[in-house]
Each structure stands twice: as C-alpha cells, then as structure tokens.
mmCIF file as gemmi writes it, N, C-alpha and C atoms, coordinates in Angstrom:
data_model
loop_
_atom_site.group_PDB
_atom_site.id
_atom_site.type_symbol
_atom_site.label_atom_id
_atom_site.label_alt_id
_atom_site.label_comp_id
_atom_site.label_asym_id
_atom_site.label_entity_id
_atom_site.label_seq_id
_atom_site.pdbx_PDB_ins_code
_atom_site.Cartn_x
_atom_site.Cartn_y
_atom_site.Cartn_z
_atom_site.occupancy
_atom_site.B_iso_or_equiv
_atom_site.pdbx_formal_charge
_atom_site.auth_seq_id
_atom_site.auth_asym_id
_atom_site.pdbx_PDB_model_num
ATOM 1 N N . MET Axp A 1 ? 12.71 4.029 4.219 1 0 ? 1 A 1
ATOM 2 C CA . MET Axp A 1 ? 11.37 4.319 4.675 1 0 ? 1 A 1
ATOM 3 C C . MET Axp A 1 ? 10.613 3.011 4.84 1 0 ? 1 A 1
ATOM 4 N N . ILE Axp A 2 ? 9.91 2.874 5.925 1 0 ? 2 A 1
ATOM 5 C CA . ILE Axp A 2 ? 9.044 1.722 6.156 1 0 ? 2 A 1
ATOM 6 C C . ILE Axp A 2 ? 7.634 2.241 6.387 1 0 ? 2 A 1
ATOM 7 N N . GLU Axp A 3 ? 6.689 1.682 5.649 1 0 ? 3 A 1
ATOM 8 C CA . GLU Axp A 3 ? 5.283 2.049 5.804 1 0 ? 3 A 1
ATOM 9 C C . GLU Axp A 3 ? 4.587 0.939 6.562 1 0 ? 3 A 1
ATOM 10 N N . ILE Axp A 4 ? 3.885 1.296 7.611 1 0 ? 4 A 1
ATOM 11 C CA . ILE Axp A 4 ? 3.15 0.317 8.392 1 0 ? 4 A 1
ATOM 12 C C . ILE Axp A 4 ? 1.667 0.567 8.177 1 0 ? 4 A 1
ATOM 13 N N . GLU Axp A 5 ? 0.964 -0.473 7.807 1 0 ? 5 A 1
ATOM 14 C CA . GLU Axp A 5 ? -0.46 -0.351 7.526 1 0 ? 5 A 1
ATOM 15 C C . GLU Axp A 5 ? -1.201 -1.46 8.235 1 0 ? 5 A 1
ATOM 16 N N . LYS Axp A 6 ? -2.27 -1.105 8.907 1 0 ? 6 A 1
ATOM 17 C CA . LYS Axp A 6 ? -3.086 -2.11 9.57 1 0 ? 6 A 1
ATOM 18 C C . LYS Axp A 6 ? -4.539 -1.884 9.177 1 0 ? 6 A 1
ATOM 19 N N . LYS Axp A 7 ? -5.179 -2.922 8.725 1 0 ? 7 A 1
ATOM 20 C CA . LYS Axp A 7 ? -6.578 -2.842 8.331 1 0 ? 7 A 1
ATOM 21 C C . LYS Axp A 7 ? -7.434 -3.328 9.499 1 0 ? 7 A 1
ATOM 22 N N . LEU Axp A 8 ? -8.586 -2.695 9.677 1 0 ? 8 A 1
ATOM 23 C CA . LEU Axp A 8 ? -9.477 -3.096 10.755 1 0 ? 8 A 1
ATOM 24 C C . LEU Axp A 8 ? -10.916 -2.872 10.334 1 0 ? 8 A 1
ATOM 25 N N . ASN Axp A 9 ? -11.822 -3.491 11.056 1 0 ? 9 A 1
ATOM 26 C CA . ASN Axp A 9 ? -13.254 -3.326 10.841 1 0 ? 9 A 1
ATOM 27 C C . ASN Axp A 9 ? -13.849 -2.679 12.088 1 0 ? 9 A 1
ATOM 28 N N . PRO Axp A 10 ? -13.945 -1.345 12.087 1 0 ? 10 A 1
ATOM 29 C CA . PRO Axp A 10 ? -14.483 -0.677 13.272 1 0 ? 10 A 1
ATOM 30 C C . PRO Axp A 10 ? -15.98 -0.926 13.423 1 0 ? 10 A 1
ATOM 31 N N . SER Axp A 11 ? -16.428 -0.888 14.651 1 0 ? 11 A 1
ATOM 32 C CA . SER Axp A 11 ? -17.857 -1.041 14.93 1 0 ? 11 A 1
ATOM 33 C C . SER Axp A 11 ? -18.579 0.235 14.506 1 0 ? 11 A 1
ATOM 34 N N . ASN Axp A 12 ? -19.888 0.158 14.378 1 0 ? 12 A 1
ATOM 35 C CA . ASN Axp A 12 ? -20.686 1.348 14.055 1 0 ? 12 A 1
ATOM 36 C C . ASN Axp A 12 ? -20.513 2.424 15.115 1 0 ? 12 A 1
ATOM 37 N N . GLU Axp A 13 ? -20.417 2.005 16.365 1 0 ? 13 A 1
ATOM 38 C CA . GLU Axp A 13 ? -20.209 2.957 17.46 1 0 ? 13 A 1
ATOM 39 C C . GLU Axp A 13 ? -18.874 3.685 17.302 1 0 ? 13 A 1
ATOM 40 N N . SER Axp A 14 ? -17.832 2.94 16.947 1 0 ? 14 A 1
ATOM 41 C CA . SER Axp A 14 ? -16.511 3.554 16.732 1 0 ? 14 A 1
ATOM 42 C C . SER Axp A 14 ? -16.546 4.536 15.571 1 0 ? 14 A 1
ATOM 43 N N . ILE Axp A 15 ? -17.23 4.168 14.502 1 0 ? 15 A 1
ATOM 44 C CA . ILE Axp A 15 ? -17.332 5.057 13.342 1 0 ? 15 A 1
ATOM 45 C C . ILE Axp A 15 ? -18.024 6.362 13.728 1 0 ? 15 A 1
ATOM 46 N N . GLU Axp A 16 ? -19.091 6.266 14.503 1 0 ? 16 A 1
ATOM 47 C CA . GLU Axp A 16 ? -19.811 7.473 14.938 1 0 ? 16 A 1
ATOM 48 C C . GLU Axp A 16 ? -18.92 8.354 15.816 1 0 ? 16 A 1
ATOM 49 N N . LEU Axp A 17 ? -18.153 7.747 16.724 1 0 ? 17 A 1
ATOM 50 C CA . LEU Axp A 17 ? -17.24 8.52 17.568 1 0 ? 17 A 1
ATOM 51 C C . LEU Axp A 17 ? -16.192 9.24 16.73 1 0 ? 17 A 1
ATOM 52 N N . ILE Axp A 18 ? -15.67 8.539 15.739 1 0 ? 18 A 1
ATOM 53 C CA . ILE Axp A 18 ? -14.668 9.149 14.857 1 0 ? 18 A 1
ATOM 54 C C . ILE Axp A 18 ? -15.294 10.297 14.074 1 0 ? 18 A 1
ATOM 55 N N . LYS Axp A 19 ? -16.484 10.078 13.524 1 0 ? 19 A 1
ATOM 56 C CA . LYS Axp A 19 ? -17.152 11.119 12.742 1 0 ? 19 A 1
ATOM 57 C C . LYS Axp A 19 ? -17.456 12.358 13.586 1 0 ? 19 A 1
ATOM 58 N N . ASN Axp A 20 ? -17.836 12.155 14.832 1 0 ? 20 A 1
ATOM 59 C CA . ASN Axp A 20 ? -18.158 13.287 15.706 1 0 ? 20 A 1
ATOM 60 C C . ASN Axp A 20 ? -16.943 14.149 16.007 1 0 ? 20 A 1
ATOM 61 N N . ASP Axp A 21 ? -15.78 13.535 16.146 1 0 ? 21 A 1
ATOM 62 C CA . ASP Axp A 21 ? -14.572 14.278 16.502 1 0 ? 21 A 1
ATOM 63 C C . ASP Axp A 21 ? -13.654 14.559 15.314 1 0 ? 21 A 1
ATOM 64 N N . ALA Axp A 22 ? -14.006 14.064 14.147 1 0 ? 22 A 1
ATOM 65 C CA . ALA Axp A 22 ? -13.123 14.197 12.989 1 0 ? 22 A 1
ATOM 66 C C . ALA Axp A 22 ? -13.203 15.594 12.379 1 0 ? 22 A 1
ATOM 67 N N . VAL Axp A 23 ? -12.067 16.029 11.856 1 0 ? 23 A 1
ATOM 68 C CA . VAL Axp A 23 ? -11.979 17.3 11.139 1 0 ? 23 A 1
ATOM 69 C C . VAL Axp A 23 ? -11.314 17.01 9.8 1 0 ? 23 A 1
ATOM 70 N N . PHE Axp A 24 ? -11.936 17.476 8.717 1 0 ? 24 A 1
ATOM 71 C CA . PHE Axp A 24 ? -11.35 17.273 7.397 1 0 ? 24 A 1
ATOM 72 C C . PHE Axp A 24 ? -10.04 18.03 7.313 1 0 ? 24 A 1
ATOM 73 N N . VAL Axp A 25 ? -8.977 17.328 6.901 1 0 ? 25 A 1
ATOM 74 C CA . VAL Axp A 25 ? -7.658 17.94 6.834 1 0 ? 25 A 1
ATOM 75 C C . VAL Axp A 25 ? -7.264 18.24 5.395 1 0 ? 25 A 1
ATOM 76 N N . ALA Axp A 26 ? -7.391 17.25 4.513 1 0 ? 26 A 1
ATOM 77 C CA . ALA Axp A 26 ? -6.948 17.469 3.139 1 0 ? 26 A 1
ATOM 78 C C . ALA Axp A 26 ? -7.519 16.397 2.227 1 0 ? 26 A 1
ATOM 79 N N . HIS Axp A 27 ? -7.54 16.722 0.955 1 0 ? 27 A 1
ATOM 80 C CA . HIS Axp A 27 ? -7.928 15.771 -0.089 1 0 ? 27 A 1
ATOM 81 C C . HIS Axp A 27 ? -6.681 15.502 -0.907 1 0 ? 27 A 1
ATOM 82 N N . LYS Axp A 28 ? -6.357 14.22 -1.11 1 0 ? 28 A 1
ATOM 83 C CA . LYS Axp A 28 ? -5.145 13.862 -1.837 1 0 ? 28 A 1
ATOM 84 C C . LYS Axp A 28 ? -5.484 12.838 -2.905 1 0 ? 28 A 1
ATOM 85 N N . VAL Axp A 29 ? -5.051 13.089 -4.129 1 0 ? 29 A 1
ATOM 86 C CA . VAL Axp A 29 ? -5.256 12.158 -5.235 1 0 ? 29 A 1
ATOM 87 C C . VAL Axp A 29 ? -3.921 11.497 -5.537 1 0 ? 29 A 1
ATOM 88 N N . MET Axp A 30 ? -3.934 10.164 -5.597 1 0 ? 30 A 1
ATOM 89 C CA . MET Axp A 30 ? -2.721 9.425 -5.929 1 0 ? 30 A 1
ATOM 90 C C . MET Axp A 30 ? -2.932 8.703 -7.254 1 0 ? 30 A 1
ATOM 91 N N . ASN Axp A 31 ? -1.993 8.855 -8.146 1 0 ? 31 A 1
ATOM 92 C CA . ASN Axp A 31 ? -2.039 8.173 -9.433 1 0 ? 31 A 1
ATOM 93 C C . ASN Axp A 31 ? -1.023 7.037 -9.423 1 0 ? 31 A 1
ATOM 94 N N . ASP Axp A 32 ? -1.524 5.797 -9.458 1 0 ? 32 A 1
ATOM 95 C CA . ASP Axp A 32 ? -0.661 4.622 -9.416 1 0 ? 32 A 1
ATOM 96 C C . ASP Axp A 32 ? -0.63 3.933 -10.775 1 0 ? 32 A 1
ATOM 97 N N . ILE Axp A 33 ? 0.561 3.488 -11.148 1 0 ? 33 A 1
ATOM 98 C CA . ILE Axp A 33 ? 0.735 2.596 -12.291 1 0 ? 33 A 1
ATOM 99 C C . ILE Axp A 33 ? 1.445 1.364 -11.735 1 0 ? 33 A 1
ATOM 100 N N . LEU Axp A 34 ? 0.828 0.185 -11.898 1 0 ? 34 A 1
ATOM 101 C CA . LEU Axp A 34 ? 1.432 -1.063 -11.428 1 0 ? 34 A 1
ATOM 102 C C . LEU Axp A 34 ? 2.16 -1.732 -12.588 1 0 ? 34 A 1
ATOM 103 N N . TYR Axp A 35 ? 3.341 -2.283 -12.304 1 0 ? 35 A 1
ATOM 104 C CA . TYR Axp A 35 ? 4.151 -2.956 -13.308 1 0 ? 35 A 1
ATOM 105 C C . TYR Axp A 35 ? 4.269 -4.432 -12.949 1 0 ? 35 A 1
ATOM 106 N N . ASP Axp A 36 ? 4.207 -5.294 -13.97 1 0 ? 36 A 1
ATOM 107 C CA . ASP Axp A 36 ? 4.371 -6.728 -13.776 1 0 ? 36 A 1
ATOM 108 C C . ASP Axp A 36 ? 4.665 -7.357 -15.128 1 0 ? 36 A 1
ATOM 109 N N . TYR Axp A 37 ? 4.967 -8.627 -15.117 1 0 ? 37 A 1
ATOM 110 C CA . TYR Axp A 37 ? 5.133 -9.388 -16.346 1 0 ? 37 A 1
ATOM 111 C C . TYR Axp A 37 ? 3.773 -9.863 -16.831 1 0 ? 37 A 1
ATOM 112 N N . GLU Axp A 38 ? 3.712 -10.355 -18.065 1 0 ? 38 A 1
ATOM 113 C CA . GLU Axp A 38 ? 2.446 -10.814 -18.638 1 0 ? 38 A 1
ATOM 114 C C . GLU Axp A 38 ? 1.805 -11.928 -17.823 1 0 ? 38 A 1
ATOM 115 N N . ASP Axp A 39 ? 2.604 -12.756 -17.172 1 0 ? 39 A 1
ATOM 116 C CA . ASP Axp A 39 ? 2.062 -13.864 -16.375 1 0 ? 39 A 1
ATOM 117 C C . ASP Axp A 39 ? 1.784 -13.456 -14.913 1 0 ? 39 A 1
ATOM 118 N N . PHE Axp A 40 ? 1.914 -12.171 -14.603 1 0 ? 40 A 1
ATOM 119 C CA . PHE Axp A 40 ? 1.68 -11.629 -13.252 1 0 ? 40 A 1
ATOM 120 C C . PHE Axp A 40 ? 2.563 -12.301 -12.2 1 0 ? 40 A 1
ATOM 121 N N . SER Axp A 41 ? 3.766 -12.663 -12.58 1 0 ? 41 A 1
ATOM 122 C CA . SER Axp A 41 ? 4.652 -13.374 -11.653 1 0 ? 41 A 1
ATOM 123 C C . SER Axp A 41 ? 5.06 -12.536 -10.443 1 0 ? 41 A 1
ATOM 124 N N . LEU Axp A 42 ? 5.111 -11.229 -10.566 1 0 ? 42 A 1
ATOM 125 C CA . LEU Axp A 42 ? 5.437 -10.412 -9.395 1 0 ? 42 A 1
ATOM 126 C C . LEU Axp A 42 ? 4.278 -10.408 -8.403 1 0 ? 42 A 1
ATOM 127 N N . ILE Axp A 43 ? 3.09 -10.043 -8.876 1 0 ? 43 A 1
ATOM 128 C CA . ILE Axp A 43 ? 1.931 -9.949 -7.991 1 0 ? 43 A 1
ATOM 129 C C . ILE Axp A 43 ? 1.586 -11.299 -7.377 1 0 ? 43 A 1
ATOM 130 N N . LYS Axp A 44 ? 1.725 -12.379 -8.147 1 0 ? 44 A 1
ATOM 131 C CA . LYS Axp A 44 ? 1.444 -13.716 -7.609 1 0 ? 44 A 1
ATOM 132 C C . LYS Axp A 44 ? 2.367 -14.058 -6.444 1 0 ? 44 A 1
ATOM 133 N N . ASN Axp A 45 ? 3.521 -13.423 -6.402 1 0 ? 45 A 1
ATOM 134 C CA . ASN Axp A 45 ? 4.484 -13.656 -5.319 1 0 ? 45 A 1
ATOM 135 C C . ASN Axp A 45 ? 4.511 -12.509 -4.316 1 0 ? 45 A 1
ATOM 136 N N . ASP Axp A 46 ? 3.415 -11.757 -4.253 1 0 ? 46 A 1
ATOM 137 C CA . ASP Axp A 46 ? 3.293 -10.619 -3.339 1 0 ? 46 A 1
ATOM 138 C C . ASP Axp A 46 ? 4.423 -9.613 -3.484 1 0 ? 46 A 1
ATOM 139 N N . ILE Axp A 47 ? 4.75 -9.32 -4.734 1 0 ? 47 A 1
ATOM 140 C CA . ILE Axp A 47 ? 5.716 -8.28 -5.046 1 0 ? 47 A 1
ATOM 141 C C . ILE Axp A 47 ? 4.973 -7.252 -5.894 1 0 ? 47 A 1
ATOM 142 N N . TRP Axp A 48 ? 4.913 -6.026 -5.409 1 0 ? 48 A 1
ATOM 143 C CA . TRP Axp A 48 ? 4.137 -4.977 -6.062 1 0 ? 48 A 1
ATOM 144 C C . TRP Axp A 48 ? 5.082 -3.848 -6.457 1 0 ? 48 A 1
ATOM 145 N N . LEU Axp A 49 ? 5.255 -3.666 -7.748 1 0 ? 49 A 1
ATOM 146 C CA . LEU Axp A 49 ? 6.074 -2.582 -8.271 1 0 ? 49 A 1
ATOM 147 C C . LEU Axp A 49 ? 5.136 -1.529 -8.83 1 0 ? 49 A 1
ATOM 148 N N . ARG Axp A 50 ? 5.204 -0.337 -8.274 1 0 ? 50 A 1
ATOM 149 C CA . ARG Axp A 50 ? 4.3 0.715 -8.718 1 0 ? 50 A 1
ATOM 150 C C . ARG Axp A 50 ? 5.054 2.021 -8.892 1 0 ? 50 A 1
ATOM 151 N N . LYS Axp A 51 ? 4.443 2.867 -9.696 1 0 ? 51 A 1
ATOM 152 C CA . LYS Axp A 51 ? 4.9 4.241 -9.829 1 0 ? 51 A 1
ATOM 153 C C . LYS Axp A 51 ? 3.739 5.1 -9.333 1 0 ? 51 A 1
ATOM 154 N N . ARG Axp A 52 ? 3.944 5.756 -8.217 1 0 ? 52 A 1
ATOM 155 C CA . ARG Axp A 52 ? 2.907 6.599 -7.616 1 0 ? 52 A 1
ATOM 156 C C . ARG Axp A 52 ? 3.335 8.052 -7.7 1 0 ? 52 A 1
ATOM 157 N N . ASN Axp A 53 ? 2.526 8.825 -8.421 1 0 ? 53 A 1
ATOM 158 C CA . ASN Axp A 53 ? 2.803 10.254 -8.584 1 0 ? 53 A 1
ATOM 159 C C . ASN Axp A 53 ? 4.242 10.5 -9.033 1 0 ? 53 A 1
ATOM 160 N N . GLY Axp A 54 ? 4.715 9.661 -9.98 1 0 ? 54 A 1
ATOM 161 C CA . GLY Axp A 54 ? 6.043 9.837 -10.555 1 0 ? 54 A 1
ATOM 162 C C . GLY Axp A 54 ? 7.184 9.219 -9.781 1 0 ? 54 A 1
ATOM 163 N N . LYS Axp A 55 ? 6.909 8.547 -8.659 1 0 ? 55 A 1
ATOM 164 C CA . LYS Axp A 55 ? 7.968 7.945 -7.833 1 0 ? 55 A 1
ATOM 165 C C . LYS Axp A 55 ? 7.759 6.436 -7.763 1 0 ? 55 A 1
ATOM 166 N N . PHE Axp A 56 ? 8.826 5.684 -8.031 1 0 ? 56 A 1
ATOM 167 C CA . PHE Axp A 56 ? 8.737 4.229 -7.967 1 0 ? 56 A 1
ATOM 168 C C . PHE Axp A 56 ? 8.785 3.73 -6.528 1 0 ? 56 A 1
ATOM 169 N N . ASP Axp A 57 ? 7.972 2.712 -6.244 1 0 ? 57 A 1
ATOM 170 C CA . ASP Axp A 57 ? 7.977 2.017 -4.958 1 0 ? 57 A 1
ATOM 171 C C . ASP Axp A 57 ? 7.899 0.528 -5.232 1 0 ? 57 A 1
ATOM 172 N N . LEU Axp A 58 ? 8.551 -0.248 -4.402 1 0 ? 58 A 1
ATOM 173 C CA . LEU Axp A 58 ? 8.497 -1.699 -4.487 1 0 ? 58 A 1
ATOM 174 C C . LEU Axp A 58 ? 7.987 -2.22 -3.149 1 0 ? 58 A 1
ATOM 175 N N . LYS Axp A 59 ? 6.883 -2.949 -3.177 1 0 ? 59 A 1
ATOM 176 C CA . LYS Axp A 59 ? 6.287 -3.503 -1.971 1 0 ? 59 A 1
ATOM 177 C C . LYS Axp A 59 ? 6.521 -5.01 -2.031 1 0 ? 59 A 1
ATOM 178 N N . VAL Axp A 60 ? 7.248 -5.536 -1.053 1 0 ? 60 A 1
ATOM 179 C CA . VAL Axp A 60 ? 7.66 -6.934 -1.053 1 0 ? 60 A 1
ATOM 180 C C . VAL Axp A 60 ? 7.093 -7.62 0.185 1 0 ? 60 A 1
ATOM 181 N N . SER Axp A 61 ? 6.464 -8.777 -0.023 1 0 ? 61 A 1
ATOM 182 C CA . SER Axp A 61 ? 5.936 -9.531 1.109 1 0 ? 61 A 1
ATOM 183 C C . SER Axp A 61 ? 7.094 -10.031 1.95 1 0 ? 61 A 1
ATOM 184 N N . LYS Axp A 62 ? 7.009 -9.806 3.241 1 0 ? 62 A 1
ATOM 185 C CA . LYS Axp A 62 ? 8.075 -10.314 4.118 1 0 ? 62 A 1
ATOM 186 C C . LYS Axp A 62 ? 7.594 -11.458 4.982 1 0 ? 62 A 1
ATOM 187 N N . ASP Axp A 63 ? 6.304 -11.783 4.908 1 0 ? 63 A 1
ATOM 188 C CA . ASP Axp A 63 ? 5.753 -12.822 5.762 1 0 ? 63 A 1
ATOM 189 C C . ASP Axp A 63 ? 4.652 -13.547 4.991 1 0 ? 63 A 1
ATOM 190 N N . LYS Axp A 64 ? 4.934 -14.726 4.512 1 0 ? 64 A 1
ATOM 191 C CA . LYS Axp A 64 ? 3.997 -15.439 3.64 1 0 ? 64 A 1
ATOM 192 C C . LYS Axp A 64 ? 2.696 -15.84 4.319 1 0 ? 64 A 1
ATOM 193 N N . ASP Axp A 65 ? 2.674 -15.906 5.667 1 0 ? 65 A 1
ATOM 194 C CA . ASP Axp A 65 ? 1.404 -16.251 6.321 1 0 ? 65 A 1
ATOM 195 C C . ASP Axp A 65 ? 0.522 -15.013 6.521 1 0 ? 65 A 1
ATOM 196 N N . ARG Axp A 66 ? 0.956 -13.89 5.991 1 0 ? 66 A 1
ATOM 197 C CA . ARG Axp A 66 ? 0.186 -12.645 5.908 1 0 ? 66 A 1
ATOM 198 C C . ARG Axp A 66 ? -0.076 -11.971 7.253 1 0 ? 66 A 1
ATOM 199 N N . LYS Axp A 67 ? 0.692 -12.289 8.284 1 0 ? 67 A 1
ATOM 200 C CA . LYS Axp A 67 ? 0.549 -11.579 9.554 1 0 ? 67 A 1
ATOM 201 C C . LYS Axp A 67 ? 1.238 -10.219 9.471 1 0 ? 67 A 1
ATOM 202 N N . ASN Axp A 68 ? 2.451 -10.223 8.996 1 0 ? 68 A 1
ATOM 203 C CA . ASN Axp A 68 ? 3.235 -8.995 8.819 1 0 ? 68 A 1
ATOM 204 C C . ASN Axp A 68 ? 3.591 -8.932 7.337 1 0 ? 68 A 1
ATOM 205 N N . ARG Axp A 69 ? 2.651 -8.605 6.532 1 0 ? 69 A 1
ATOM 206 C CA . ARG Axp A 69 ? 2.691 -8.925 5.124 1 0 ? 69 A 1
ATOM 207 C C . ARG Axp A 69 ? 3.715 -8.179 4.295 1 0 ? 69 A 1
ATOM 208 N N . PHE Axp A 70 ? 3.86 -6.881 4.444 1 0 ? 70 A 1
ATOM 209 C CA . PHE Axp A 70 ? 4.665 -6.149 3.474 1 0 ? 70 A 1
ATOM 210 C C . PHE Axp A 70 ? 5.775 -5.334 4.105 1 0 ? 70 A 1
ATOM 211 N N . LEU Axp A 71 ? 6.827 -5.229 3.356 1 0 ? 71 A 1
ATOM 212 C CA . LEU Axp A 71 ? 7.93 -4.337 3.649 1 0 ? 71 A 1
ATOM 213 C C . LEU Axp A 71 ? 8.045 -3.424 2.443 1 0 ? 71 A 1
ATOM 214 N N . ASP Axp A 72 ? 7.943 -2.13 2.632 1 0 ? 72 A 1
ATOM 215 C CA . ASP Axp A 72 ? 8.039 -1.188 1.52 1 0 ? 72 A 1
ATOM 216 C C . ASP Axp A 72 ? 9.483 -0.786 1.312 1 0 ? 72 A 1
ATOM 217 N N . ILE Axp A 73 ? 9.896 -0.804 0.066 1 0 ? 73 A 1
ATOM 218 C CA . ILE Axp A 73 ? 11.246 -0.427 -0.284 1 0 ? 73 A 1
ATOM 219 C C . ILE Axp A 73 ? 11.171 0.659 -1.354 1 0 ? 73 A 1
ATOM 220 N N . PRO Axp A 74 ? 11.473 1.921 -1.016 1 0 ? 74 A 1
ATOM 221 C CA . PRO Axp A 74 ? 11.467 2.935 -2.05 1 0 ? 74 A 1
ATOM 222 C C . PRO Axp A 74 ? 12.664 2.734 -2.968 1 0 ? 74 A 1
ATOM 223 N N . ILE Axp A 75 ? 12.428 2.828 -4.26 1 0 ? 75 A 1
ATOM 224 C CA . ILE Axp A 75 ? 13.501 2.617 -5.221 1 0 ? 75 A 1
ATOM 225 C C . ILE Axp A 75 ? 13.542 3.768 -6.208 1 0 ? 75 A 1
ATOM 226 N N . ALA Axp A 76 ? 14.694 4.026 -6.757 1 0 ? 76 A 1
ATOM 227 C CA . ALA Axp A 76 ? 14.844 5.148 -7.681 1 0 ? 76 A 1
ATOM 228 C C . ALA Axp A 76 ? 14.867 4.673 -9.127 1 0 ? 76 A 1
ATOM 229 N N . ILE Axp A 77 ? 15.52 3.566 -9.405 1 0 ? 77 A 1
ATOM 230 C CA . ILE Axp A 77 ? 15.672 3.104 -10.777 1 0 ? 77 A 1
ATOM 231 C C . ILE Axp A 77 ? 15.197 1.668 -10.864 1 0 ? 77 A 1
ATOM 232 N N . VAL Axp A 78 ? 14.393 1.359 -11.871 1 0 ? 78 A 1
ATOM 233 C CA . VAL Axp A 78 ? 13.873 0.012 -12.045 1 0 ? 78 A 1
ATOM 234 C C . VAL Axp A 78 ? 14.066 -0.388 -13.494 1 0 ? 78 A 1
ATOM 235 N N . SER Axp A 79 ? 14.541 -1.596 -13.705 1 0 ? 79 A 1
ATOM 236 C CA . SER Axp A 79 ? 14.575 -2.132 -15.059 1 0 ? 79 A 1
ATOM 237 C C . SER Axp A 79 ? 14.093 -3.574 -15.008 1 0 ? 79 A 1
ATOM 238 N N . LEU Axp A 80 ? 13.14 -3.907 -15.862 1 0 ? 80 A 1
ATOM 239 C CA . LEU Axp A 80 ? 12.594 -5.268 -15.924 1 0 ? 80 A 1
ATOM 240 C C . LEU Axp A 80 ? 12.952 -5.892 -17.245 1 0 ? 80 A 1
C-alpha cells in the first residue's frame, strides 16, 4: 500500500466553493501511538513508527529534500 498526501493552502474563495458543494460523509476517530527511542533517533531521521487503531505502520522518508517526502510501508510485526 502506498499513501499519497499533498498539503495545500486553499484560498478563501476555494474554501467557500468547497463548503457550498460539500456533503458530510463520515466522522472517523484515529488513535495513534508513536514509537521511538529515547533520543528520538527515528523521528529525527524522518522515520515514523506508529500503531493506528491496532495496526502498525512505518512511514519512511524517501526524499530528504522533502519534495516527495514519505513512503508508507504497512508492517505486521515490529521489534525494537
């Protein structure tokens, strides 16, 4: 699985257009637990190990200049 995420800053006009045509679909709560060493060596290297709603995910930076920043790798078993 690959997750693609793009952040943007929409204009006020764009926000109004979205609000006018938007329909509420669902409310979803996600419970995340982040794992790292005491010195935060994973996060400092753009490696994010989390357990979301009981499922482990590993988010690894694939591009240090932050243009194409993360590659998501779903994992089943983790040992640190």
